[in-house]
Structures are given as C-alpha cells and as structure tokens.
N, C-alpha and C positions, 0 to 999 in steps of 0.2 A: 520692325514689322507692325503694321497697323492692325489694331483689334477690330474684328468684324462688328459691324453695327448690329444691334439687337441681340448680341450674345448675352445669355442670362447672367453670367457672372462677371460681365465687363464692368470696369470702373468708369464712373462718369468723369468727364473732363473737368479739370479745375479751372473753370472760367473766371474772368475778372470779377463777375458778379458774385460767384460763390466764394472767391477769395476775400472780397470785402465783407460779406456776411460772416464768414468764418473768423476773419480778423476782428470783427466787432464782438463776436461771442467770446473769443479766446483771449484777445490781446487788449481788451478795453482798459485794463489796469496798467498796461505797459505803454499807453500813449505818452509820449515824451513831454508834450506841452498841451495841457487841456485847454479847451476854448474859453475857460473861465477867465483867463488873463485877457483874452481878446474882448470879451464882454465888458470886463471892468474898464479896460482902456477906452473903449468906445463910450461907455457911460460917463467916465470922468472927463472925457474930452468935450462932452456936451454936443456931439455931432448930431445933426438932424438927419432925416432920411426916413428909413423904414419905420413904420409904426408897429413895434414888437411889444406884445403884452408882457407883463411881469411873469406870467405863467410860462410863456415860451422862452423868455430870456433865461429863466431858471433852468428849464429843461435843456436848452442849448448849451448852457455852461457845463452840464454834466454829460452830454451825449458825445459819443465818438462816431456815430453814423446817423444818417438820415435815410428815410425811405421816401421815394418820390414817385409820383404818378403824373402823367400828362393827360390831356383830354383828346380823345379820338375825334375824327370827323363827325361821327354820329352823336357826339356829346357825352359819351360814356367814358368812365375812367379806364386808363390803361392798367396793366399789372404794375404794382409798386416795386421798385428796385432799390437796393441799398447803394448809397454813394458816400464817399468821403466829402468833407466840407470844411470851410473856414468862414469866419465872419469879417466883413468889411467894417471900417470905423463907423459907418452909418447904420450898422446892424443888418445890412443886407447879407444874404447867404450866398457864398461863392462856391461853385462846383465846376468840374470840368468833365468833358465827354468827347467821344470821337464824333466827327461831323456826319458819320453815316448812321448814327443811332436814331431810333425812333424819337427819343426825347428831343434830340437836336432838330429833326425834321418838323416835329410838332411845334416846338418853340418858334421856329422860323415863321410858321403860319399863324402865330399869335396865341398858342395854347397857354393858359395859365398853368401853374404848378401846384399840385397838392402835396403837402409835406407832412410826414409823421416824424417826430423827433425822438431819436433813440431806439424806437422799436415800432412795429406795426400797430401796436395798441397804444402808442404814446400820444402826447398832445399833438394836435394837428392844426395846420393853417393852410389857407389858399393864398397864393401870391402871384404877382406878375413876374414873368420870366423873360429874360432878354439875353441874346448872345451878344457879347461885347468883344471888341478888339482893343479895349483900353489897356495899355501896357501895365498900368498900375495894378489892375485886377489880376492879370496873368502872373505878374511878378509876385503878388501876395500869395497866390496859390503855390507857386514854385517854392517860395520861402517857407510857407507855413506847413505844407503837407509832411515834409520829412521831420519837422519838429513835433507834429501831432501824431504821426503814425509810424510805428516801428517798421512795418513792412515797407513803407516808402523810404525810410532811412536806409533800409537794407537793399534798396534798389528794385523792389518789386512794384511795378506799375507806378513808378515815380515820374510825375510830370516835370518836364524841363522847358526852359524858355525856347529852346530850339524847336521842340515839338509844337509849341504854340505858333512860332514864327513860320514854320513849314506847313501849317494847317492840318497837322495830324491830330490835334486836339483843339477843342474850343472852350472858352470860358463862358459860363452862364451865371448871370446875376439874378437872384430870386429876391424880390422885394415883398415881404409879408404885407398882406392887405387886411385880412380878417381871420380871426380864430374860428375853428370849427368846434362843434360841441365836444365835450369830453366823451370818449368812447366811440368817436366817429371811426368807422372801419374802412379799411382798404378792400374794395370789392370790385374787381375787374369786371367790366361789362355793365356796370350799373351807372345811372346818371351821375355825372360829376357836379360837385358844387361850383357855383359861379363866384366871381369876384365880389358881386353884390349880394347882400342878404335878401332873400325873398320871404316875405311874410306868408 
C-alpha cells in the first residue's frame, strides 16, 4: 500500500543519493579497498595525464565519496551530490551515472565539474568532464566499486558491464584542471568557478 504524499509521519524514500551519503557516513571504515592503492599505483607508474595537486592526491587517497556539482545554463552551480568514484592510472576521476541525470545532460553540453573531496567542506577542484564509451574505463569502474564499497559488494547499486553495454549507466571521466581555494563552499544557484582562473 502506497504511503500518501505529504503525510506528516511518512518516511522519506531511500534514494540512491541518500544511500551513497549514508554509506559515506556509516561505512567509510568498511571500504574494502581504499583508493590509496590506486593513487600509489598511478604515482609509481609515472603515468601522465591529469594535473592533480599533492593536496588533492592526499585527500583522494583517504576519501570514500566525492560531492560533485555541474554548471547550469545560467552559469550557476547545481546542487552538489555525493557519488562513488575510483581513480584511473593517470589520476583522472572515474564515476558513473544514469543517462537521464542532470549531470549527464550538462556534461554532454560541455559543463565542467566542481568536485569536493570527502565532504562538502573538503578540498575542491574544478575539472573537465567527459562521457566516455572507452571499455577500459567502464571495466575499471565495474572492477573497483565492489572492492571499494561494501554496499556495492553486497549488490546495492552495483554497476555491471551489461548495464554499461545496454546504456543504462554511463561512465564519466573527470580530469582535474585547477584547485579551488581552501574553504570553497558548495552554494547552489551561485556563479560557478571556471576552468581558467580569473584575476
């Protein structure tokens, strides 16, 4: 029986976004394979690619979740949302999303990505975002997420190769471009930082 909308005592639906945020708060210590190993492997391999600062590499090695915002058509920030992630050998950030999400739609039209590492008050950077069909990227997400996230290993919101192949989810590569100042806040509806620093 469906619960009536607007009922005062009704429970809120446990959406994927809330589950990721809850998992970040409760299960951080239960991540099976921290991203530290991925950062170390990329550093040792000498892979070129994304220009990630030491500040951000350190934060990424400890974080279990990112908060990301895109840029709306009016140039303002969207609402930041928590996402799971992993790192490519070149230090690019890999995430996945459904093709119907606002972030997917905005990335298609060229929106950069604003990223807070670990928490909404964490170190932040702005990067280029690109939807990719590169099978190596989707394969890494499929392989890494169950290792990094207990909930994924238990089968909750676990990405599969079939989901990528059928277009049910998309892979997004975020290439860090520049750090944002310490304390930069997520403020939906305010002007978004650009990829280039303005004096």
